N, CA, C and O atoms as CSV, one atom per row, in Angstrom:
chain,resi,resn,atom,element,x,y,z
A,1,MET,N,N,0.689,-0.870,0.404
A,1,MET,CA,C,-0.292,-0.299,0.140
A,1,MET,C,C,0.451,1.178,0.180
A,1,MET,O,O,0.808,1.264,1.355
A,2,ARG,N,N,0.892,2.450,-0.535
A,2,ARG,CA,C,1.344,3.334,-0.823
A,2,ARG,C,C,0.609,4.074,-0.007
A,2,ARG,O,O,-0.620,4.096,0.047
A,3,THR,N,N,1.543,4.824,0.776
A,3,THR,CA,C,1.584,5.495,1.879
A,3,THR,C,C,2.457,7.090,1.892
A,3,THR,O,O,3.648,7.214,1.610
A,4,ALA,N,N,1.985,7.660,2.095
A,4,ALA,CA,C,2.837,9.502,2.541
A,4,ALA,C,C,1.824,10.453,3.428
A,4,ALA,O,O,0.626,10.382,3.702
A,5,THR,N,N,2.662,11.185,3.679
A,5,THR,CA,C,1.611,12.291,4.421
A,5,THR,C,C,1.828,13.210,3.615
A,5,THR,O,O,2.735,13.277,2.785
A,6,PRO,N,N,0.663,14.257,3.920
A,6,PRO,CA,C,0.257,15.394,3.180
A,6,PRO,C,C,1.543,16.655,2.823
A,6,PRO,O,O,1.872,17.308,1.833
A,7,THR,N,N,1.995,16.534,4.234
A,7,THR,CA,C,2.672,17.407,3.759
A,7,THR,C,C,4.726,17.268,3.294
A,7,THR,O,O,5.631,18.087,3.452
A,8,THR,N,N,4.723,15.985,2.766
A,8,THR,CA,C,5.953,15.603,1.966
A,8,THR,C,C,5.602,15.619,0.399
A,8,THR,O,O,6.414,15.424,-0.506
A,9,ARG,N,N,4.044,15.926,0.237
A,9,ARG,CA,C,4.001,15.803,-1.196
A,9,ARG,C,C,3.045,16.800,-1.443
A,9,ARG,O,O,2.069,16.740,-0.695
A,10,PRO,N,N,3.042,17.944,-2.505
A,10,PRO,CA,C,2.444,19.138,-2.600
A,10,PRO,C,C,1.600,19.080,-3.531
A,10,PRO,O,O,1.442,20.067,-4.250
A,11,PRO,N,N,1.103,18.292,-3.667
A,11,PRO,CA,C,-0.243,18.652,-4.391
A,11,PRO,C,C,-1.881,18.449,-3.495
A,11,PRO,O,O,-2.958,18.886,-3.901
A,12,PHE,N,N,-1.722,17.925,-2.634
A,12,PHE,CA,C,-2.355,17.685,-1.472
A,12,PHE,C,C,-3.301,19.087,-0.580
A,12,PHE,O,O,-2.945,19.860,0.310
A,13,LEU,N,N,-4.184,18.975,-1.085
A,13,LEU,CA,C,-5.314,20.110,-0.193
A,13,LEU,C,C,-5.923,19.426,0.821
A,13,LEU,O,O,-6.316,18.284,0.586
A,14,GLU,N,N,-6.071,19.889,1.865
A,14,GLU,CA,C,-6.641,19.421,3.056
A,14,GLU,C,C,-8.513,20.153,2.823
A,14,GLU,O,O,-8.790,21.251,2.339
A,15,LEU,N,N,-9.436,19.162,3.321
A,15,LEU,CA,C,-10.653,19.015,3.347
A,15,LEU,C,C,-11.301,19.904,4.614
A,15,LEU,O,O,-10.298,20.138,5.288
A,16,ALA,N,N,-12.177,20.383,5.143
A,16,ALA,CA,C,-13.203,20.943,6.446
A,16,ALA,C,C,-14.226,20.438,5.983
A,16,ALA,O,O,-14.193,20.088,4.804
A,17,ASP,N,N,-15.298,20.268,6.666
A,17,ASP,CA,C,-16.992,20.688,6.319
A,17,ASP,C,C,-17.360,19.415,5.785
A,17,ASP,O,O,-18.540,19.253,5.474
A,18,CYS,N,N,-16.679,18.643,5.655
A,18,CYS,CA,C,-17.162,17.284,4.936
A,18,CYS,C,C,-18.484,16.793,4.754
A,18,CYS,O,O,-19.093,16.483,5.778
A,19,ARG,N,N,-19.074,16.655,3.604
A,19,ARG,CA,C,-20.511,15.903,3.849
A,19,ARG,C,C,-20.787,15.049,2.827
A,19,ARG,O,O,-20.877,15.690,1.779
A,20,ALA,N,N,-20.925,14.125,2.704
A,20,ALA,CA,C,-21.223,13.000,1.992
A,20,ALA,C,C,-22.311,13.135,1.166
A,20,ALA,O,O,-23.384,13.098,1.768
A,21,ILE,N,N,-22.386,13.316,-0.308
A,21,ILE,CA,C,-23.307,13.428,-1.134
A,21,ILE,C,C,-24.435,12.323,-1.227
A,21,ILE,O,O,-25.649,12.400,-1.041
A,22,ASP,N,N,-23.354,10.933,-1.690
A,22,ASP,CA,C,-23.518,9.748,-1.928
A,22,ASP,C,C,-22.382,8.853,-1.766
A,22,ASP,O,O,-21.471,9.309,-1.075
A,23,GLY,N,N,-22.216,7.620,-2.270
A,23,GLY,CA,C,-21.639,7.281,-1.913
A,23,GLY,C,C,-20.201,7.358,-2.381
A,23,GLY,O,O,-19.392,6.704,-1.723
A,24,ASP,N,N,-19.686,8.161,-3.571
A,24,ASP,CA,C,-18.209,8.854,-4.397
A,24,ASP,C,C,-18.750,10.142,-4.877
A,24,ASP,O,O,-18.819,10.504,-6.051
A,25,SER,N,N,-19.054,10.666,-4.024
A,25,SER,CA,C,-18.841,12.211,-4.262
A,25,SER,C,C,-19.243,13.111,-3.101
A,25,SER,O,O,-20.178,12.424,-2.689
A,26,ILE,N,N,-19.218,13.825,-2.541
A,26,ILE,CA,C,-18.916,15.122,-1.653
A,26,ILE,C,C,-18.872,16.111,-1.641
A,26,ILE,O,O,-18.416,16.596,-2.676
A,27,ASP,N,N,-19.210,16.927,-0.733
A,27,ASP,CA,C,-19.262,18.953,-0.604
A,27,ASP,C,C,-18.107,19.147,0.405
A,27,ASP,O,O,-18.492,19.046,1.569
A,28,ALA,N,N,-16.783,19.402,0.254
A,28,ALA,CA,C,-16.661,20.111,0.977
A,28,ALA,C,C,-15.513,21.117,0.937
A,28,ALA,O,O,-14.947,21.145,-0.155
A,29,ARG,N,N,-15.003,22.001,1.919
A,29,ARG,CA,C,-14.629,23.094,1.987
A,29,ARG,C,C,-13.143,22.992,1.589
A,29,ARG,O,O,-12.225,22.859,2.399
A,30,VAL,N,N,-13.051,23.045,0.677
A,30,VAL,CA,C,-11.063,22.900,0.281
A,30,VAL,C,C,-10.361,24.377,0.565
A,30,VAL,O,O,-10.503,25.513,0.114
A,31,LEU,N,N,-9.291,23.553,1.845
A,31,LEU,CA,C,-8.658,25.120,2.157
A,31,LEU,C,C,-7.159,25.031,1.262
A,31,LEU,O,O,-6.324,24.129,1.190
A,32,LEU,N,N,-7.226,26.309,0.664
A,32,LEU,CA,C,-6.172,26.624,0.114
A,32,LEU,C,C,-4.983,27.401,0.716
A,32,LEU,O,O,-5.012,27.671,1.916
A,33,PRO,N,N,-3.945,27.772,-0.047
A,33,PRO,CA,C,-2.707,28.440,0.784
A,33,PRO,C,C,-2.955,29.926,1.410
A,33,PRO,O,O,-3.977,30.389,0.903
A,34,LEU,N,N,-2.552,30.540,2.045
A,34,LEU,CA,C,-2.625,31.786,2.634
A,34,LEU,C,C,-3.836,32.078,2.963
A,34,LEU,O,O,-4.352,33.195,2.969
A,35,GLY,N,N,-4.579,30.476,3.404
A,35,GLY,CA,C,-5.564,30.752,4.416
A,35,GLY,C,C,-7.126,31.230,3.494
A,35,GLY,O,O,-8.088,31.835,3.966
A,36,VAL,N,N,-6.997,30.853,2.445
A,36,VAL,CA,C,-8.222,30.899,1.423
A,36,VAL,C,C,-8.795,29.621,1.443
A,36,VAL,O,O,-8.092,28.620,1.577
A,37,SER,N,N,-10.028,29.570,1.321
A,37,SER,CA,C,-10.547,28.288,1.369
A,37,SER,C,C,-12.024,28.786,-0.037
A,37,SER,O,O,-12.534,29.883,-0.263
A,38,THR,N,N,-12.290,27.335,-0.721
A,38,THR,CA,C,-13.704,27.740,-0.932
A,38,THR,C,C,-14.697,26.374,-1.422
A,38,THR,O,O,-14.047,25.512,-2.014
A,39,ARG,N,N,-15.743,26.162,-1.300
A,39,ARG,CA,C,-16.311,25.212,-1.456
A,39,ARG,C,C,-16.829,24.372,-2.701
A,39,ARG,O,O,-17.744,24.907,-3.328
A,40,ARG,N,N,-16.395,23.174,-3.142
A,40,ARG,CA,C,-16.407,22.638,-3.864
A,40,ARG,C,C,-17.002,21.106,-3.846
A,40,ARG,O,O,-16.807,20.547,-2.766
A,41,ARG,N,N,-17.668,20.343,-4.800
A,41,ARG,CA,C,-17.636,18.934,-5.064
A,41,ARG,C,C,-17.194,18.813,-5.452
A,41,ARG,O,O,-16.648,19.520,-6.299
A,42,ILE,N,N,-16.950,17.073,-4.949
A,42,ILE,CA,C,-15.858,16.325,-5.473
A,42,ILE,C,C,-15.967,14.807,-5.827
A,42,ILE,O,O,-15.699,13.925,-5.011
A,43,ARG,N,N,-16.273,14.633,-6.769
A,43,ARG,CA,C,-16.243,13.710,-7.398
A,43,ARG,C,C,-14.474,12.061,-7.083
A,43,ARG,O,O,-13.279,12.010,-7.376
A,44,LEU,N,N,-15.261,11.335,-6.529
A,44,LEU,CA,C,-14.185,10.829,-5.823
A,44,LEU,C,C,-13.737,9.690,-6.491
A,44,LEU,O,O,-14.254,8.579,-6.371
A,45,LYS,N,N,-12.562,10.021,-7.352
A,45,LYS,CA,C,-11.846,9.082,-7.632
A,45,LYS,C,C,-11.278,7.175,-7.461
A,45,LYS,O,O,-10.475,6.601,-6.725
A,46,GLY,N,N,-12.273,6.696,-8.648
A,46,GLY,CA,C,-11.900,5.371,-8.029
A,46,GLY,C,C,-13.308,4.667,-7.173
A,46,GLY,O,O,-13.681,3.494,-7.177
A,47,PHE,N,N,-13.794,5.645,-6.593
A,47,PHE,CA,C,-15.395,5.242,-6.042
A,47,PHE,C,C,-16.353,4.798,-6.462
A,47,PHE,O,O,-16.861,5.870,-6.791
A,48,PHE,N,N,-17.331,3.812,-6.848
A,48,PHE,CA,C,-18.375,3.514,-7.403
A,48,PHE,C,C,-19.590,2.861,-6.938
A,48,PHE,O,O,-20.003,1.740,-7.234
A,49,ALA,N,N,-20.284,4.049,-5.885
A,49,ALA,CA,C,-21.102,3.343,-5.234
A,49,ALA,C,C,-22.736,3.893,-5.904
A,49,ALA,O,O,-23.138,4.967,-6.352
A,50,PRO,N,N,-23.326,2.627,-5.702
A,50,PRO,CA,C,-25.184,2.586,-5.970
A,50,PRO,C,C,-25.471,4.305,-6.040
A,50,PRO,O,O,-25.002,5.170,-5.301
A,51,GLU,N,N,-26.202,4.423,-6.945
A,51,GLU,CA,C,-26.981,5.552,-7.222
A,51,GLU,C,C,-28.474,5.744,-6.286
A,51,GLU,O,O,-29.388,4.925,-6.379
A,52,LEU,N,N,-28.538,6.963,-5.386
A,52,LEU,CA,C,-29.288,7.300,-4.398
A,52,LEU,C,C,-30.919,6.973,-5.200
A,52,LEU,O,O,-32.001,7.059,-4.619
A,53,THR,N,N,-30.779,6.712,-6.189
A,53,THR,CA,C,-32.123,7.355,-7.081
A,53,THR,C,C,-32.326,5.930,-7.880
A,53,THR,O,O,-33.399,5.696,-8.437
A,54,GLY,N,N,-31.306,5.052,-7.904
A,54,GLY,CA,C,-31.122,4.014,-8.809
A,54,GLY,C,C,-31.977,2.446,-8.275
A,54,GLY,O,O,-32.789,2.670,-7.378
A,55,SER,N,N,-31.906,1.240,-8.625
A,55,SER,CA,C,-32.893,0.351,-8.333
A,55,SER,C,C,-31.806,-0.289,-7.076
A,55,SER,O,O,-32.255,-1.388,-6.748
A,56,MET,N,N,-30.881,-0.046,-6.496
A,56,MET,CA,C,-30.136,-0.283,-4.950
A,56,MET,C,C,-30.222,0.622,-4.032
A,56,MET,O,O,-29.150,0.988,-3.549
A,57,ARG,N,N,-31.597,1.306,-3.473
A,57,ARG,CA,C,-31.332,2.130,-2.462
A,57,ARG,C,C,-30.781,1.943,-1.946
A,57,ARG,O,O,-29.702,2.533,-1.999
A,58,SER,N,N,-31.062,0.779,-0.809
A,58,SER,CA,C,-30.591,0.945,0.502
A,58,SER,C,C,-29.322,1.028,0.382
A,58,SER,O,O,-28.778,1.866,1.102
A,59,GLN,N,N,-28.122,-0.107,-0.897
A,59,GLN,CA,C,-27.136,-0.449,-0.430
A,59,GLN,C,C,-26.349,1.556,-1.189
A,59,GLN,O,O,-25.209,1.889,-0.863
A,60,ALA,N,N,-26.964,2.215,-1.829
A,60,ALA,CA,C,-26.649,3.569,-1.826
A,60,ALA,C,C,-26.385,4.046,-0.593
A,60,ALA,O,O,-25.292,4.447,-0.193
A,61,GLU,N,N,-27.436,3.995,0.023
A,61,GLU,CA,C,-27.289,5.037,1.507
A,61,GLU,C,C,-26.504,4.359,2.574
A,61,GLU,O,O,-26.055,5.004,3.522
A,62,TYR,N,N,-26.372,3.418,2.482
A,62,TYR,CA,C,-25.534,2.290,3.589
A,62,TYR,C,C,-23.918,2.651,2.852
A,62,TYR,O,O,-22.961,2.533,3.618
A,63,ALA,N,N,-23.606,3.111,1.296
A,63,ALA,CA,C,-22.271,3.377,0.974
A,63,ALA,C,C,-22.260,4.957,1.393
A,63,ALA,O,O,-21.221,5.506,1.758
A,64,ARG,N,N,-23.622,5.696,1.299
A,64,ARG,CA,C,-23.393,7.432,2.174
A,64,ARG,C,C,-22.768,7.516,3.178
A,64,ARG,O,O,-21.775,8.225,3.341
A,65,MET,N,N,-23.447,6.560,4.239
A,65,MET,CA,C,-23.475,6.448,5.431
A,65,MET,C,C,-21.870,6.176,5.973
A,65,MET,O,O,-21.228,6.867,6.764
A,66,ARG,N,N,-21.519,5.127,5.380
A,66,ARG,CA,C,-19.852,4.481,5.681
A,66,ARG,C,C,-19.158,5.549,5.272
A,66,ARG,O,O,-18.279,5.761,6.107
A,67,LEU,N,N,-19.100,6.692,3.987
A,67,LEU,CA,C,-18.426,7.496,3.489
A,67,LEU,C,C,-18.505,8.299,4.717
A,67,LEU,O,O,-17.452,8.428,5.342
A,68,GLN,N,N,-19.542,8.850,5.165
A,68,GLN,CA,C,-19.676,9.811,5.686
A,68,GLN,C,C,-19.169,9.604,7.265
A,68,GLN,O,O,-18.751,10.523,7.970
A,69,SER,N,N,-19.297,8.164,7.687
A,69,SER,CA,C,-18.226,8.157,8.952
A,69,SER,C,C,-16.668,8.172,8.923
A,69,SER,O,O,-15.825,8.319,9.807
A,70,ALA,N,N,-16.590,7.936,7.372
A,70,ALA,CA,C,-14.853,7.832,7.348
A,70,ALA,C,C,-14.324,9.444,7.335
A,70,ALA,O,O,-13.216,9.843,7.694
A,71,LEU,N,N,-15.594,10.347,6.746
A,71,LEU,CA,C,-15.234,11.589,6.765
A,71,LEU,C,C,-15.228,12.195,8.119
A,71,LEU,O,O,-14.470,13.125,8.395
A,72,ASP,N,N,-16.080,11.669,8.984
A,72,ASP,CA,C,-16.249,12.641,10.445
A,72,ASP,C,C,-14.919,12.083,11.225
A,72,ASP,O,O,-14.465,12.902,12.023
A,73,VAL,N,N,-14.455,11.267,11.171
A,73,VAL,CA,C,-13.342,10.199,12.083
A,73,VAL,C,C,-11.891,10.320,11.340
A,73,VAL,O,O,-10.993,9.718,11.929
A,74,CYS,N,N,-11.548,10.945,10.244
A,74,CYS,CA,C,-10.216,11.231,9.479
A,74,CYS,C,C,-10.174,12.453,9.402
A,74,CYS,O,O,-11.095,13.265,9.493
A,75,ALA,N,N,-8.587,12.680,9.152
A,75,ALA,CA,C,-7.978,13.760,8.591
A,75,ALA,C,C,-8.255,13.490,6.923
A,75,ALA,O,O,-8.014,12.459,6.295
A,76,CYS,N,N,-8.752,14.572,6.500
A,76,CYS,CA,C,-9.290,14.371,5.071
A,76,CYS,C,C,-8.292,15.323,3.895
A,76,CYS,O,O,-8.013,16.521,3.942
A,77,TYR,N,N,-7.993,14.527,3.106
A,77,TYR,CA,C,-7.056,15.820,2.168
A,77,TYR,C,C,-7.419,15.075,0.460
A,77,TYR,O,O,-7.850,13.928,0.345
A,78,ILE,N,N,-7.228,15.699,-0.350
A,78,ILE,CA,C,-7.438,15.171,-2.145
A,78,ILE,C,C,-6.073,15.512,-2.199
A,78,ILE,O,O,-5.328,16.198,-1.499
A,79,ALA,N,N,-5.907,14.585,-3.621
A,79,ALA,CA,C,-4.456,15.135,-4.628
A,79,ALA,C,C,-5.016,15.115,-5.881
A,79,ALA,O,O,-5.612,14.136,-6.328
A,80,THR,N,N,-4.835,16.268,-6.539
A,80,THR,CA,C,-4.957,16.555,-7.511
A,80,THR,C,C,-4.002,16.658,-8.494
A,80,THR,O,O,-3.055,17.350,-8.118
A,81,HIS,N,N,-3.890,16.223,-9.637
A,81,HIS,CA,C,-2.541,16.282,-10.435
A,81,HIS,C,C,-3.139,17.583,-11.684
A,81,HIS,O,O,-2.335,18.362,-12.195
A,82,ALA,N,N,-4.598,17.612,-12.006
A,82,ALA,CA,C,-4.810,18.764,-12.853
A,82,ALA,C,C,-6.086,19.440,-12.089
A,82,ALA,O,O,-6.805,18.814,-11.310
A,83,ILE,N,N,-6.210,20.441,-12.339
A,83,ILE,CA,C,-7.665,21.008,-12.324
A,83,ILE,C,C,-8.959,19.922,-13.046
A,83,ILE,O,O,-9.316,20.189,-14.193
A,84,LYS,N,N,-9.351,19.201,-12.608
A,84,LYS,CA,C,-10.028,18.682,-14.108
A,84,LYS,C,C,-11.502,18.283,-13.274
A,84,LYS,O,O,-11.539,17.543,-12.291
A,85,GLU,N,N,-12.787,19.004,-13.952
A,85,GLU,CA,C,-13.632,18.447,-13.569
A,85,GLU,C,C,-14.779,17.356,-14.558
A,85,GLU,O,O,-14.587,17.121,-15.751
A,86,ASP,N,N,-15.907,16.822,-13.782
A,86,ASP,CA,C,-16.540,15.990,-14.319
A,86,ASP,C,C,-17.566,16.838,-15.182
A,86,ASP,O,O,-17.573,18.059,-15.334
A,87,ARG,N,N,-18.620,15.684,-15.827
A,87,ARG,CA,C,-19.682,16.708,-16.404
A,87,ARG,C,C,-20.449,17.426,-16.010
A,87,ARG,O,O,-21.039,18.295,-16.652
A,88,TYR,N,N,-20.564,17.131,-14.755
A,88,TYR,CA,C,-21.817,17.655,-13.671
A,88,TYR,C,C,-20.740,18.994,-12.981
A,88,TYR,O,O,-21.051,19.587,-11.947
A,89,GLY,N,N,-19.725,19.239,-13.613
A,89,GLY,CA,C,-18.752,20.498,-12.791
A,89,GLY,C,C,-18.496,20.007,-11.708
A,89,GLY,O,O,-18.330,20.866,-10.842
A,90,ARG,N,N,-18.326,18.372,-11.166
A,90,ARG,CA,C,-17.554,18.456,-9.942
A,90,ARG,C,C,-15.959,18.227,-10.135
A,90,ARG,O,O,-15.601,17.927,-11.274
A,91,LEU,N,N,-14.952,18.341,-9.111
A,91,LEU,CA,C,-13.752,18.723,-9.265
A,91,LEU,C,C,-13.883,16.445,-8.974
A,91,LEU,O,O,-14.604,15.655,-8.364
A,92,VAL,N,N,-12.540,16.397,-9.984
A,92,VAL,CA,C,-12.417,14.830,-9.657
A,92,VAL,C,C,-10.843,14.898,-9.384
A,92,VAL,O,O,-9.964,15.447,-10.048
A,93,ALA,N,N,-10.760,14.100,-8.089
A,93,ALA,CA,C,-9.685,14.000,-7.126
A,93,ALA,C,C,-9.489,12.710,-6.523
A,93,ALA,O,O,-10.534,12.117,-6.257
A,94,THR,N,N,-8.326,12.079,-6.219
A,94,THR,CA,C,-7.712,11.328,-4.830
A,94,THR,C,C,-7.882,11.586,-3.723
A,94,THR,O,O,-7.128,12.342,-3.111
A,95,LEU,N,N,-9.243,10.840,-3.034
A,95,LEU,CA,C,-9.069,10.837,-1.367
A,95,LEU,C,C,-8.231,10.351,-1.343
A,95,LEU,O,O,-7.750,9.494,-2.085
A,96,TRP,N,N,-7.594,11.249,0.335
A,96,TRP,CA,C,-6.603,10.540,1.253
A,96,TRP,C,C,-7.103,11.081,2.807
A,96,TRP,O,O,-7.380,12.196,3.249
A,97,LEU,N,N,-7.066,9.526,3.477
A,97,LEU,CA,C,-7.962,9.871,4.735
A,97,LEU,C,C,-6.893,9.623,5.437
A,97,LEU,O,O,-6.251,8.657,5.027
A,98,ASP,N,N,-6.292,10.401,6.764
A,98,ASP,CA,C,-4.999,10.092,7.862
A,98,ASP,C,C,-3.660,9.443,7.155
A,98,ASP,O,O,-3.010,8.447,7.471
A,99,GLY,N,N,-3.476,10.481,5.968
A,99,GLY,CA,C,-2.317,10.171,5.182
A,99,GLY,C,C,-2.218,9.019,4.124
A,99,GLY,O,O,-1.298,9.037,3.306
A,100,GLU,N,N,-2.965,8.219,4.127
A,100,GLU,CA,C,-3.141,7.304,3.073
A,100,GLU,C,C,-4.197,7.332,1.718
A,100,GLU,O,O,-5.302,7.865,1.813
A,101,ILE,N,N,-3.911,6.948,0.954
A,101,ILE,CA,C,-5.108,6.445,-0.692
A,101,ILE,C,C,-6.143,6.433,0.356
A,101,ILE,O,O,-5.683,6.306,1.490
A,102,ALA,N,N,-7.449,6.534,0.265
A,102,ALA,CA,C,-8.504,5.895,0.898
A,102,ALA,C,C,-8.982,4.503,-0.213
A,102,ALA,O,O,-9.398,4.682,-1.357
A,103,ARG,N,N,-8.850,3.495,0.271
A,103,ARG,CA,C,-9.654,2.460,-0.718
A,103,ARG,C,C,-10.970,2.351,-0.671
A,103,ARG,O,O,-11.502,2.160,0.422
A,104,PRO,N,N,-11.488,2.418,-1.456
A,104,PRO,CA,C,-12.835,2.310,-1.721
A,104,PRO,C,C,-13.675,0.940,-1.444
A,104,PRO,O,O,-14.823,0.981,-1.000
A,105,GLU,N,N,-13.136,-0.028,-1.685
A,105,GLU,CA,C,-13.802,-1.452,-0.848
A,105,GLU,C,C,-13.645,-1.016,0.788
A,105,GLU,O,O,-14.571,-1.291,1.550
A,106,HIS,N,N,-12.445,-0.333,1.287
A,106,HIS,CA,C,-12.490,-0.300,2.780
A,106,HIS,C,C,-13.595,0.694,2.951
A,106,HIS,O,O,-14.531,0.264,3.625
A,107,VAL,N,N,-13.681,1.555,2.640
A,107,VAL,CA,C,-14.270,2.728,2.551
A,107,VAL,C,C,-15.612,2.535,2.273
A,107,VAL,O,O,-16.104,3.179,3.200
A,108,LEU,N,N,-16.472,2.132,1.694
A,108,LEU,CA,C,-17.420,1.542,1.261
A,108,LEU,C,C,-18.182,0.524,1.689
A,108,LEU,O,O,-19.400,0.684,1.620
A,109,GLY,N,N,-17.628,-0.803,2.250
A,109,GLY,CA,C,-17.694,-2.062,2.198
A,109,GLY,C,C,-18.368,-2.349,1.009
A,109,GLY,O,O,-17.937,-2.204,-0.135
A,110,SER,N,N,-19.532,-2.794,1.389
A,110,SER,CA,C,-20.244,-3.647,0.450
A,110,SER,C,C,-21.005,-2.654,-0.886
A,110,SER,O,O,-21.375,-2.912,-2.032
A,111,GLY,N,N,-20.991,-1.516,-0.089
A,111,GLY,CA,C,-21.432,-0.296,-0.935
A,111,GLY,C,C,-20.352,-0.044,-2.262
A,111,GLY,O,O,-20.738,0.868,-2.993
A,112,GLN,N,N,-19.292,-0.586,-2.614
A,112,GLN,CA,C,-18.602,-0.450,-3.097
A,112,GLN,C,C,-19.284,-1.252,-4.431
A,112,GLN,O,O,-19.788,-2.343,-4.168
A,113,LEU,N,N,-19.342,-0.763,-5.938
A,113,LEU,CA,C,-19.648,-1.669,-6.859
A,113,LEU,C,C,-18.298,-1.340,-7.836
A,113,LEU,O,O,-17.490,-0.416,-7.736
A,114,SER,N,N,-18.375,-2.666,-9.012
A,114,SER,CA,C,-18.103,-2.896,-9.732
A,114,SER,C,C,-18.152,-1.238,-10.845
A,114,SER,O,O,-19.032,-0.377,-10.864
A,115,GLU,N,N,-16.818,-1.310,-11.668
A,115,GLU,CA,C,-17.416,-0.142,-12.753
A,115,GLU,C,C,-18.756,-0.051,-13.780
A,115,GLU,O,O,-19.438,0.888,-14.189
A,116,GLU,N,N,-18.780,-1.666,-14.006
A,116,GLU,CA,C,-19.653,-1.719,-15.020
A,116,GLU,C,C,-20.583,-1.849,-13.930
A,116,GLU,O,O,-20.903,-0.661,-13.933
A,117,ASP,N,N,-21.232,-2.309,-13.056
A,117,ASP,CA,C,-22.313,-2.686,-12.314
A,117,ASP,C,C,-22.873,-0.895,-12.209
A,117,ASP,O,O,-23.947,-0.510,-12.673
A,118,HIS,N,N,-22.116,-0.222,-11.677
A,118,HIS,CA,C,-21.672,1.428,-11.319
A,118,HIS,C,C,-22.958,1.877,-12.690
A,118,HIS,O,O,-24.137,2.184,-12.515
A,119,LYS,N,N,-22.358,1.791,-13.720
A,119,LYS,CA,C,-22.703,2.192,-15.106
A,119,LYS,C,C,-23.997,1.551,-15.016
A,119,LYS,O,O,-24.823,2.461,-14.939
A,120,ALA,N,N,-24.418,0.730,-14.995
A,120,ALA,CA,C,-25.672,-0.088,-15.277
A,120,ALA,C,C,-26.759,0.496,-14.495
A,120,ALA,O,O,-27.884,0.614,-14.981
A,121,ASP,N,N,-26.382,0.994,-12.902
A,121,ASP,CA,C,-27.146,1.403,-12.335
A,121,ASP,C,C,-27.279,3.024,-12.648
A,121,ASP,O,O,-28.365,3.596,-12.738
A,122,LEU,N,N,-26.210,3.559,-12.773
A,122,LEU,CA,C,-26.564,5.102,-13.864
A,122,LEU,C,C,-27.669,4.584,-14.737
A,122,LEU,O,O,-28.768,4.773,-14.217
A,123,VAL,N,N,-27.715,3.970,-15.939
A,123,VAL,CA,C,-28.680,3.914,-16.456
A,123,VAL,C,C,-29.846,3.587,-15.923
A,123,VAL,O,O,-30.761,3.633,-16.746
A,124,THR,N,N,-30.193,3.236,-14.726
A,124,THR,CA,C,-31.463,2.333,-13.840
A,124,THR,C,C,-32.542,4.044,-13.448
A,124,THR,O,O,-33.719,4.402,-13.398
A,125,ALA,N,N,-30.917,4.710,-13.229
A,125,ALA,CA,C,-31.485,5.685,-12.393
A,125,ALA,C,C,-32.009,6.783,-12.828
A,125,ALA,O,O,-32.882,7.545,-12.414
A,126,ARG,N,N,-30.988,6.713,-14.189
A,126,ARG,CA,C,-31.753,7.973,-15.025
A,126,ARG,C,C,-32.755,7.700,-16.032
A,126,ARG,O,O,-32.914,8.434,-17.007
A,127,ALA,N,N,-33.567,6.446,-15.766
A,127,ALA,CA,C,-34.809,6.026,-16.510
A,127,ALA,C,C,-35.707,6.248,-15.760
A,127,ALA,O,O,-36.866,6.003,-16.094
């Protein structure tokens, strides 16, 4: 497992006031240099949770609660290598919890889907 501390790798940004929107995206205050902050929606890279409006609603809520629990008890950072937004305007970033990359299967447990299952659930949720 790769580990690093945010103080030794420059692209890390600290998060505050984190709220799980669903199992794979959050709303947080991103702390920038010089005491500046901005509130952003962030799509977590590698996280594939069911949609809250899809066919697996209870599993989606479980994933959201697991993510929120992790955000509540850990020091939260994101790593971005470019300012990249998805089609919904969310910043795409890797989540780090307590100095380690957050592994989706550990954070979400059974709420983590395969990428294929996630795409199928998206289709169902949009229908």
